[in-house]
N, C-alpha and C positions, 0 to 999 in steps of 0.2 A: 178521755184522759190526756190525749195530746194537746187539746185546747187548754186544759188547766195548766199543763206544764209550760206551754207558750206564754200564758198570762202570768204565771209565777216568775218566769225569767224576765219578762218585760217589767213587772213591778220591781223586782230586785235591781234591775238596771237603772230604773228611774230613781229609786231610793239611793243608789250609789251617787247619781248625779246630784241629788238633793244634798247629800252629805259633803260634797266638795264645793258647795256654793259659799258665797261670802259669809264670814263669821263675825259675830259681835262678841262683846265681853261675855254675854250670856246668850245661849241659844234659845230662841223663842219658838217653841213647838206647839202645834195644835193638832189634836187627834179627834176625829169625828166618826161616828158610826150610826147607821139608821136604815131607813127604807127608801125605795125609789119607785117611781112610775115612769113608763116610757110611752111616748106617743109617736108612732111612725107615720101618722097622717100629716104631721106638720110639714109645711113647705112654704114657698114664697107666696102662694095663693091663699093660705089659711087666714081667715078673719080672726080678729082678736078674741071674740067669744068662743070660737071653735077650739082654741087652745085649752079651754077649761071645760070641754065637753067630756067629763070623766067617763060616763057610762058608754059612750059611743067610741071614744078614741084612746082612752088611757088603758095601759096594761099595768095593773097593780102587782107589785111583787108579792108572791105568796109567802115569803119569809119576812118576819118582822125586822130582821137584820140582813140587808142585801146590798149595802153600800158602805165603803170605808174610805176615809180620806185622812191624809197626814200632810202637814205643811210646816214650813219653817220661815220665820220672819227674817228678812235680810236687810231691813233698813228702808227709810224713806217711804213708809206705809206700804211697802211691797213684801209679799211672801211668795214662795214657790212651793208647789205641792203636787201630790199625785193621788189619784183616787181609783178605786176599782168597784165595779158593781155587776150584779147579775140579775136577770129577769127572764120571763118567758112571754112570748108574743102570740096572742090569739086574736087581737083586734088589729087588722091590717088597714093599710091606706085604701081609699076608695078605688074601686076597679082592680084592686090587687088582693082581694080576699082569697084565702085558702080555707075553705070550709072544713071544720073538724081537724085542722092542723095547728099544732103548737110548736113554735120554734124557740130554742134557747137563745138568749141574748146576753153576751158578755161585753164589758167595756172597761178599758184601762185608759186613763186620761192624765195628762200633765197640765198644770195651770199656773200662770203668773197672776197673782191676786193683788188688787189694789184696794186698800181700806179707805173708805170715804168718810170715816167718822170725824175727821178734822174739818171736813166741809159741811157735813150733815150730822150735827151732834144732837142726840136725843136721849134723855133719861126719864124714865117713867116708872113709878112704883118700885123704886130702888133697883131698876134694871137698866142696863146700858144697851142701846140699840146701835149696832155698827153695820151699816150697809157696805157692800163691796161689789166690785166687778172683776171679771177675770177673762183671760183668753189663753188658748193653748191647743196643742194637738192631742189626738186620741187614736186609739186602736180598738176596733169593734169586731167581734165574731158574732155573726147572725146566721142561724141555720148552718150551712156548710161553707159560708163565705166569710172572708175577713177583709177589712179595708180600713184606711185611715180617715180621720175626720178632723175638721177645723171647728173649734168650740168657742162660743161666747157665753159667758155666765154672768148672772146677777143674783145677789143673795143678801141675806141678813143674818148676822150673828147677834143673838140676844143673850147677854151675859147676866145670869142670875146672881153671880158673885164674881170675884176676881178670876176664878179658875174653871167655872162650870157654866154651861149654857146650852142653847139650842141653835142650830143652824138650819135655815131654810134656803134652798137654792133652786133656780131655774136655769137650764142650759139649752141653748140651741146648738145642735151638732150637724154641721154640713157634711154629708157623707160623700166622699170622693169615690163613688162606685156606681156601676150601672146595674145594681141588684134588681132582679125581677120582683123582689119582695117589697121594694120601697117605691114611694111615689116620686117626688122630684128630688129625692136625696136628702130631705130634711128630717131630723128627729129631735123631739123635745124630751128632756129628762127632768123630772121634778123629784126633789129629795127633801127629807126632813131627818135631822140627825141630832143625837146628843153630842156635845162638844166639850172637850177637856183641854185646858191650856196649862203648859208647865215649862219650866226653865231647866236647861241642862248646863249647870255652872262648870266653868273651866277648872275649878278647884275641887 
């Protein structure tokens, strides 16, 4: 319960920061929710193909809804946002396995997101494909430990119409921790979400 309370306070604080950012004539909001997978095997020595070793390395969320994200467009292709996710870890990094042990994994992250659609424009079958990149800090609770992370993200918004779409995102999270449950401090999080976009008019 204490972990949930801490995460809730952190989310509310980041949402407050989100609300006092630069304003436009209309607020540009995006809300996403979906599922995530976590790979604690990821580190600087991981080969490209190992990132996609789902059976061996990925921890798939047992809940179909395990990640939430909200962001606000602030101009010049930039958005600021915050996300929260939960998962459970049973596939550990090599030489760090804990047989028969499952640990809860919670994460709250902030992100500055840059939309690349002006540089890479693609429309196919009446769908708009908007790639993006992002960076930001995060806070993770894993087992009984909590620590900060530095995150780098790459993703794709696929807009089925003006206000509804899908978001696919991959994030590398550098863990600033000496956790005995982690390999070299790296974690990958993969997510797929339903996405809604709306305006909050000043009038």
